[in-house]
VOGU-3710 file (C-alpha; in Angstrom, 3 decimals, decimal comma):
1> msesilettg> -2,100/15,183/29,933  -1,218/15,921/33,530  0,227/19,315/34,338  3,252/17,695/36,010  4,241/15,930/32,806  3,788/18,799/30,382  4,200/21,837/32,610  4,562/24,698/30,159  7,109/27,483/30,167  4,474/30,061/29,296
11> dptsnehdsp> 1,282/30,751/27,419  2,025/30,427/23,671  -0,457/33,178/22,929  1,270/35,682/25,174  4,278/37,872/24,471  5,197/38,181/28,147  8,273/36,310/29,303  6,962/34,552/32,386  10,058/32,430/33,020  13,771/32,356/32,133
21> arsasvrpld> 13,247/29,308/29,911  10,424/30,987/27,996  12,290/34,267/27,566  15,389/32,530/26,288  13,327/30,580/23,772  11,714/33,585/22,107  14,274/36,381/22,540  15,573/37,729/19,202  18,810/36,259/17,954  20,865/39,440/18,309
31> eassqqaspa> 19,575/40,011/21,865  20,122/36,470/23,104  23,425/35,816/21,378  25,416/36,920/24,394  23,699/34,278/26,554  23,571/31,458/24,027  26,570/29,297/23,410  28,527/29,451/20,197  28,069/26,626/17,668  31,400/25,203/18,815
41> epahrrrrrr> 30,262/24,820/22,442  30,382/21,166/23,543  27,064/19,341/23,713  27,357/18,537/27,432  27,720/22,241/28,237  24,666/23,099/26,169  22,655/20,466/28,028  23,871/21,759/31,394  23,006/25,344/30,447  19,496/24,308/29,457
51> rlaqgpeasa> 18,960/22,445/32,732  20,104/25,511/34,646  17,629/27,632/32,701  14,836/25,427/34,051  15,812/25,938/37,670  17,598/23,995/40,394  14,957/21,243/40,689  15,451/20,049/37,116  19,238/20,103/37,564  18,971/18,088/40,765
61> raadgqqvaa> 16,739/15,487/39,145  19,141/15,156/36,222  22,086/14,791/38,601  20,265/12,025/40,489  19,574/10,165/37,252  15,829/10,753/37,504  13,631/11,331/34,474  13,497/14,990/33,548  10,030/16,427/32,976  8,685/16,953/29,484
71> palleqsdea> 9,820/20,616/29,215  13,410/19,436/29,556  12,765/16,926/26,774  11,339/19,659/24,584  14,300/21,956/25,246  16,931/19,300/24,528  15,266/17,309/21,800  16,385/19,344/18,789  20,120/18,769/19,304  20,106/15,910/16,806
81> lpsegapahe> 18,879/18,227/14,047  21,368/19,968/11,755  22,360/23,483/12,750  19,987/26,249/11,790  22,181/28,570/9,777  19,217/30,918/9,517  19,722/34,528/8,446  18,975/37,197/11,047  15,902/38,526/9,267  14,357/35,038/9,329
91> trerpmassl> 14,826/34,543/13,105  13,507/37,750/14,622  10,846/37,496/17,295  7,290/37,635/15,990  4,071/38,371/17,859  1,734/35,433/18,261  -1,524/35,541/16,288  -4,270/37,088/18,392  -6,872/34,703/16,978  -5,427/31,681/18,817
101> rddgapadip> -7,382/30,764/21,921  -5,432/29,797/25,036  -8,288/27,876/26,676  -7,955/24,638/24,713  -9,338/21,389/26,050  -6,911/19,306/28,146  -6,028/16,012/26,475  -4,782/12,891/28,213  -2,120/11,980/25,641  0,984/10,319/27,150
111> perldldgik> 4,256/11,915/25,954  5,593/8,535/24,808  2,875/8,387/22,137  4,193/11,573/20,528  6,784/11,465/17,763  10,206/12,506/19,076  11,386/13,854/15,716  8,212/15,900/15,492  8,930/17,348/18,930  12,407/18,319/17,734
121> ilnrlhrfgq> 10,865/20,302/14,885  8,292/21,939/17,157  10,961/22,891/19,663  13,139/24,621/17,104  10,208/26,533/15,636  9,204/27,616/19,142  12,727/28,798/19,914  12,588/31,145/16,944  9,284/32,653/18,008  6,968/30,691/15,723
131> qayfvggcvr> 3,670/29,027/16,520  3,794/25,313/15,761  1,442/22,428/16,543  0,710/18,850/15,643  -2,320/18,970/13,380  -4,918/16,905/11,586  -5,007/13,137/11,427  -2,375/12,500/14,091  -4,362/14,511/16,668  -7,568/12,734/15,667
141> dllldrppkd> -5,977/9,289/15,941  -4,284/10,069/19,267  -7,622/11,109/20,748  -9,231/7,922/19,369  -6,393/5,863/20,885  -5,299/4,727/17,429  -1,661/4,683/16,251  -1,120/7,734/14,000  0,209/7,008/10,547  1,961/10,382/10,255
151> fdictsahpg> 2,711/13,314/12,528  2,051/16,467/10,521  2,981/19,922/11,796  1,434/23,311/11,048  3,270/26,536/11,828  3,225/30,294/11,394  6,607/30,079/9,621  6,454/30,430/5,839  7,916/27,600/3,708  11,127/29,516/3,012
161> evrslfrncr> 11,572/30,228/6,705  11,127/26,558/7,558  13,771/25,636/5,004  16,176/28,193/6,478  15,754/26,665/9,948  16,299/23,040/8,909  19,189/21,937/6,763  17,494/18,564/6,186  14,458/20,208/4,572  13,055/20,278/1,041
171> lvgrrfrlah> 10,147/22,313/-0,315  7,615/20,459/-2,469  4,336/21,162/-4,236  2,990/23,914/-6,438  -0,697/24,035/-5,612  0,100/23,594/-1,915  3,651/24,551/-0,912  4,969/22,258/1,836  8,216/21,633/3,675  9,441/18,053/4,117
181> vffrggklie> 11,947/17,571/6,951  13,919/14,355/6,466  15,399/12,027/9,067  17,394/8,819/9,010  15,833/5,747/7,452  13,848/7,685/4,857  11,473/9,134/7,439  9,993/12,555/6,726  7,695/14,903/8,600  5,478/17,304/6,692
191> vstfranpie> 5,457/20,924/7,837  2,815/23,275/6,411  2,151/26,970/6,939  -1,086/28,352/8,367  -3,284/29,142/5,370  -6,494/31,023/4,727  -9,267/30,012/2,363  -8,600/31,764/-0,980  -12,364/31,915/-1,672  -14,446/33,533/1,055
201> ieegedlped> -18,211/33,083/0,651  -20,335/35,320/2,858  -23,559/33,917/4,309  -26,440/34,441/1,885  -24,131/35,288/-1,018  -24,697/33,585/-4,374  -22,146/30,882/-5,156  -19,702/31,537/-8,001  -19,934/29,397/-11,121  -16,592/27,734/-10,415
211> llitrdnvfg> -15,387/27,099/-6,851  -12,593/24,665/-7,749  -9,388/25,597/-5,897  -6,374/25,575/-8,214  -3,862/27,406/-5,998  -3,745/27,313/-2,213  -0,876/29,473/-0,980  -2,771/32,259/0,814  -1,171/32,394/4,257  -3,269/33,106/7,344
221> taeedsrrrd> -3,672/32,456/11,061  -4,119/29,235/13,010  -7,876/29,714/13,199  -8,131/30,472/9,473  -6,087/27,361/8,731  -8,348/25,229/10,890  -11,491/26,549/9,203  -10,209/25,894/5,682  -9,632/22,169/6,327  -12,002/19,518/5,031
231> ftvnglfydv> -13,717/17,907/8,037  -14,162/18,925/11,649  -12,355/15,863/13,025  -9,292/16,858/10,962  -9,269/20,507/12,078  -7,743/19,982/15,528  -4,372/21,301/16,762  -2,355/19,838/19,638  -0,027/22,050/21,671  2,643/19,835/23,234
241> rlgrvidfvd> 3,744/22,558/25,654  0,285/22,997/27,154  -0,916/19,433/26,624  -4,133/20,855/25,175  -6,197/20,399/22,039  -7,044/23,652/20,246  -10,461/23,321/18,597  -11,925/26,115/16,452  -14,425/23,933/14,543  -16,196/21,733/17,139
251> glkdlrarli> -14,150/18,767/16,015  -14,078/17,284/19,521  -17,881/17,142/19,591  -18,027/15,325/16,230  -15,203/13,048/17,335  -17,256/11,975/20,355  -20,342/11,571/18,136  -18,278/9,570/15,582  -19,448/11,812/12,762  -17,831/13,016/9,523
261> rtigppevrl> -18,936/16,596/8,864  -17,513/19,287/6,584  -16,221/22,542/8,033  -18,602/25,122/6,653  -21,360/24,660/4,042  -20,887/21,181/2,503  -22,006/22,304/-0,971  -19,247/24,919/-1,026  -16,511/22,763/0,500  -17,130/19,817/-1,843
271> redpvrilra> -17,282/21,987/-4,941  -14,013/23,635/-3,887  -12,353/20,216/-3,962  -14,482/17,227/-5,072  -11,718/14,842/-3,967  -13,098/15,474/-0,477  -15,882/13,052/-1,441  -13,336/10,227/-1,556  -11,672/11,438/1,636  -15,007/11,435/3,475
281> vrfaarlgfd> -15,624/7,885/2,269  -12,145/6,806/3,377  -12,452/8,288/6,868  -15,960/6,904/7,366  -14,847/3,410/6,303  -11,560/3,458/8,191  -12,856/4,933/11,459  -16,306/3,354/11,391  -17,922/6,811/11,521  -21,235/7,951/10,091
291> idpatyaame> -21,454/10,769/7,544  -23,492/13,825/8,498  -26,770/13,789/6,462  -26,206/17,267/4,997  -22,657/16,322/4,042  -23,830/13,060/2,433  -26,471/14,868/0,360  -23,858/17,349/-0,858  -21,536/14,451/-1,754  -24,226/12,949/-3,984
301> gavedlprca> -24,642/16,283/-5,746  -20,906/16,826/-6,230  -20,119/13,413/-7,766  -20,365/14,874/-11,273  -17,528/17,297/-10,433  -15,003/14,505/-9,805  -13,708/14,404/-13,430  -12,624/18,041/-13,040  -9,956/16,999/-10,539  -6,484/15,968/-11,648
311> sprlleeifr> -6,373/12,279/-12,618  -3,286/11,500/-10,481  -5,070/12,833/-7,371  -8,147/10,738/-8,076  -6,094/7,608/-8,740  -4,093/8,088/-5,542  -7,293/8,447/-3,501  -8,683/5,274/-5,113  -5,508/3,418/-4,154  -5,780/4,767/-0,601
321> llrggtsrqa> -9,280/3,345/-0,395  -8,006/-0,034/-1,599  -4,845/-0,104/0,531  -6,491/0,816/3,819  -7,902/-2,570/4,806  -11,506/-1,296/4,571  -11,974/-1,289/0,793  -15,207/-3,283/0,949  -16,973/-0,674/3,106  -15,463/2,156/1,049
331> felldalgal> -16,588/0,768/-2,318  -20,054/0,009/-0,975  -20,288/3,714/-0,062  -18,978/4,771/-3,479  -21,514/2,496/-5,147  -24,358/3,967/-3,089  -23,226/7,506/-3,971  -23,082/6,686/-7,695  -19,400/7,627/-7,801  -18,167/4,387/-9,401
341> rvllppvaey> -19,745/5,209/-12,761  -17,618/8,373/-12,813  -14,410/6,952/-11,343  -14,384/3,351/-12,630  -16,952/2,883/-15,436  -16,005/-0,783/-16,154  -16,588/-1,684/-12,498  -19,894/0,205/-12,369  -21,074/-1,530/-15,561  -20,162/-4,938/-14,144
351> leqggptarr> -22,106/-4,291/-10,932  -25,158/-2,948/-12,777  -25,368/-5,754/-15,338  -24,169/-8,690/-13,262  -27,027/-8,814/-10,783  -26,889/-9,809/-7,099  -24,477/-12,695/-7,698  -21,912/-10,484/-9,400  -22,198/-7,836/-6,687  -21,730/-10,403/-3,957
361> dfferlgald> -18,685/-11,893/-5,713  -17,114/-8,463/-6,256  -17,473/-7,291/-2,668  -16,414/-10,677/-1,263  -13,140/-10,331/-3,158  -12,595/-6,858/-1,713  -13,291/-8,257/1,748  -10,696/-10,984/1,182  -8,232/-8,320/0,003  -8,834/-6,383/3,229
371> erikvspvdd> -8,031/-9,454/5,314  -4,794/-9,966/3,378  -3,721/-6,310/3,722  -4,173/-6,473/7,494  -1,296/-8,974/7,520  1,105/-6,857/5,442  0,958/-4,329/2,568  0,684/-5,645/-0,983  1,761/-4,292/-4,364  -0,572/-1,939/-6,235
381> sliiavllsp> -0,632/-4,280/-9,237  -2,037/-7,049/-7,033  -4,712/-4,654/-5,745  -5,755/-3,781/-9,310  -5,778/-7,464/-10,259  -8,166/-8,230/-7,373  -10,402/-5,335/-8,423  -10,596/-6,524/-12,041  -10,535/-10,312/-11,626  -14,347/-10,737/-11,533
391> lagrlmledd> -14,704/-8,511/-14,611  -12,249/-10,599/-16,615  -13,926/-13,803/-15,441  -17,336/-12,623/-16,651  -15,979/-11,776/-20,109  -14,456/-15,245/-20,390  -17,721/-16,951/-19,393  -20,348/-14,853/-21,156  -18,531/-13,579/-24,248  -16,331/-16,635/-24,828
401> rsaseavdev> -13,167/-14,526/-24,721  -9,733/-15,945/-24,149  -8,074/-15,072/-20,859  -5,641/-12,674/-22,515  -8,409/-10,909/-24,474  -10,576/-10,469/-21,388  -7,700/-9,142/-19,287  -6,595/-6,752/-22,018  -10,101/-5,332/-22,410  -10,706/-4,517/-18,739
411> ldalvqtarl> -7,194/-3,172/-18,192  -7,211/-0,982/-21,294  -10,490/0,559/-20,163  -9,055/1,300/-16,717  -5,866/2,805/-18,141  -7,921/5,183/-20,281  -10,505/6,229/-17,680  -8,406/6,292/-14,487  -4,992/6,989/-16,074  -3,552/3,840/-14,519
421> prrigdrarq> 0,241/3,740/-15,063  1,304/1,206/-17,677  3,799/-0,373/-15,293  1,050/-1,290/-12,834  -1,304/-2,332/-15,628  1,233/-4,623/-17,295  2,040/-6,450/-14,062  -1,651/-6,774/-13,195  -2,152/-8,290/-16,662  0,496/-10,931/-15,907
431> llwaqgilsg> -1,087/-11,731/-12,541  -4,526/-12,210/-14,066  -3,177/-14,267/-16,954  -1,373/-16,596/-14,520  -4,629/-17,495/-12,756  -5,458/-19,913/-15,569  -2,358/-21,949/-14,729  -2,960/-21,871/-10,971  -6,604/-22,914/-11,366  -5,781/-25,706/-13,837
441> errrrrslas> -7,851/-24,204/-16,649  -4,744/-23,799/-18,770  -1,570/-25,898/-18,926  1,932/-24,582/-19,284  4,111/-25,745/-22,137  7,120/-25,612/-19,857  7,556/-27,352/-16,527  5,685/-26,216/-13,448  9,028/-25,875/-11,671  10,009/-23,037/-13,986
451> frhhtifpda> 6,661/-21,342/-13,280  7,275/-21,574/-9,532  10,599/-19,760/-9,968  9,142/-16,989/-12,116  9,161/-13,512/-10,539  5,395/-13,243/-10,992  4,630/-16,454/-9,070  4,483/-15,110/-5,447  1,997/-12,333/-6,249  0,048/-14,587/-8,624
461> lelfaiqvra> -0,338/-17,116/-5,815  -1,445/-14,308/-3,458  -4,139/-13,334/-5,964  -5,230/-16,965/-6,277  -5,421/-17,233/-2,461  -7,599/-14,104/-2,275  -9,956/-15,562/-4,892  -10,104/-18,886/-3,040  -10,973/-17,107/0,209  -13,697/-15,086/-1,526
471> tgqgeqrlaa> -15,300/-17,958/-3,456  -14,498/-20,961/-1,247  -13,344/-22,932/-4,309  -9,879/-24,313/-5,058  -8,600/-24,794/-1,503  -6,904/-28,129/-2,310  -5,136/-26,693/-5,332  -3,980/-23,695/-3,280  -2,573/-25,986/-0,596  -0,734/-28,025/-3,243
481> wregrepfeq> 0,832/-24,926/-4,787  1,924/-23,652/-1,384  3,422/-26,983/-0,363  5,262/-27,460/-3,648  3,242/-30,522/-4,632  1,824/-31,419/-8,042  -1,423/-29,407/-8,181  -3,077/-31,410/-10,970  -5,272/-34,353/-10,069  -3,747/-36,429/-12,873
491> appedavkkr> -0,916/-36,044/-15,320  -1,680/-34,953/-18,884  -2,651/-37,898/-21,149  0,328/-39,633/-22,694  -1,080/-39,365/-26,223  -1,241/-35,573/-25,816  2,466/-35,532/-25,068  3,164/-37,738/-28,087  1,027/-35,500/-30,278  3,094/-32,478/-29,311
501> rrrrrrprgk> 6,266/-34,414/-30,002  5,140/-35,469/-33,491  4,886/-31,796/-34,442  8,609/-31,281/-34,043  10,474/-31,188/-37,316  13,002/-33,947/-37,619  16,077/-33,905/-39,854  15,354/-34,913/-43,452  15,804/-38,602/-44,123  15,808/-39,642/-40,448
511> hsdggppgca> 12,502/-41,485/-40,214  11,709/-45,008/-39,208  9,477/-47,877/-40,369  9,578/-46,666/-43,960  7,279/-43,689/-43,303  7,476/-40,515/-45,366  10,098/-37,941/-44,500  9,151/-35,674/-41,601  6,813/-38,207/-39,962  7,751/-39,435/-36,524
521> sdggstpgqa> 6,990/-42,880/-35,209  5,472/-43,382/-31,779  8,799/-43,985/-30,172  10,970/-41,841/-32,387  11,300/-38,777/-30,172  14,591/-38,130/-28,562  14,420/-37,670/-24,788  14,500/-34,031/-23,795  12,746/-32,703/-26,923  9,318/-32,311/-25,316
//
């Protein structure tokens, strides 16, 4: 970023007040109260006072209607936040951590690509003497010229201090205490505190028997926080005031090499949190990166530790793999690592026993799901139905199961092994069961019009479309369903309709042609009784 756009008000690692704007932003509350306006001061006066603090050039540009430089944006941008209401002991000036380097690499990130609400949070934290930076995936994606999904912030302020500074804040998490700052429209920005690794392993030291991290609330410095993260490309900080990337872990080098590498010894980092195996797979598939050979070997060795992680965390990571639009590449990696037999035993069994044809069918369906997700997100029940549809189909063909029996078997196994919520499982069961109607393998007793108006029909048709794209079969039927036409090539035989009608019990004594009571003649059915 050019120096003219993000000209800083001072070095964030220094305690010297190099300019009036910098000194006003970090002076203790009791010392600066005489110069700061009271809460009742009108907004236009506060804006004018801030422009004056930046010097006459900024005031002149504002008066002429010109765009004010980024520092003015940073100084003004937190006015939309609720008032601080922070106690005096929470807002005193604090020295910056000495471990933070001030020679970060310049980054050409236009200000308009940054999140304005995130800048508001950063600005307020800076004004109360705290370090605060964009961190992690948003920095990585900005440098890769990809749109960030979230803008996360990391700060020297403890969770309670963050809550005291932001009225629209809520603390969440037990294992990892976080602050969520909420904005209009349901938007939230996650603010975490610099943390240190609770388990320090010296070089050459024997590894403990159990490295699994169960609590992660040991606070530390910015460098310690960077070094405790999972992969080098996720350990980058971005300082909006300097327009520089702060890199303690050589993440920029791996970003240029398009490489996923753990921070520190991979055997230790993956045993600390085996879920990092799934995260490495997700980043490699999503970004098109390679996995460092040493990291990949450690992932293979740590697969057996996955069941030790909490089931909800594992299930959420599996859904992230399936929702991301790159599930085919991700599951091919999981299959190569041998992780599917631990995470999804029914899927692993299907791939092992089905041969090349079954594998091709399974991964083609995931590829079709990816194409559909690129258009718009889909419900989790539809994702699970796509994942299990080839398994249910094999049971129906090879074991002569009914559709409902096959669906129940594969879903019950997934609910037990992956702790799939019943709500998602029940809806996935309905979607899979409806495929028999859409494909013509099973006829409905009621009219097709009532099926079209059923709440399950839109997602069931989406699942059918994904299967048609994957297999290349049923395109005409899919077009008929979408256009509202009769999807069957011919109507059901007339004698079949009459046979169903003859089953209906008729009132005693009302029979024709002298037949026995309860027997219906060919034309004896009343219209509307079918």
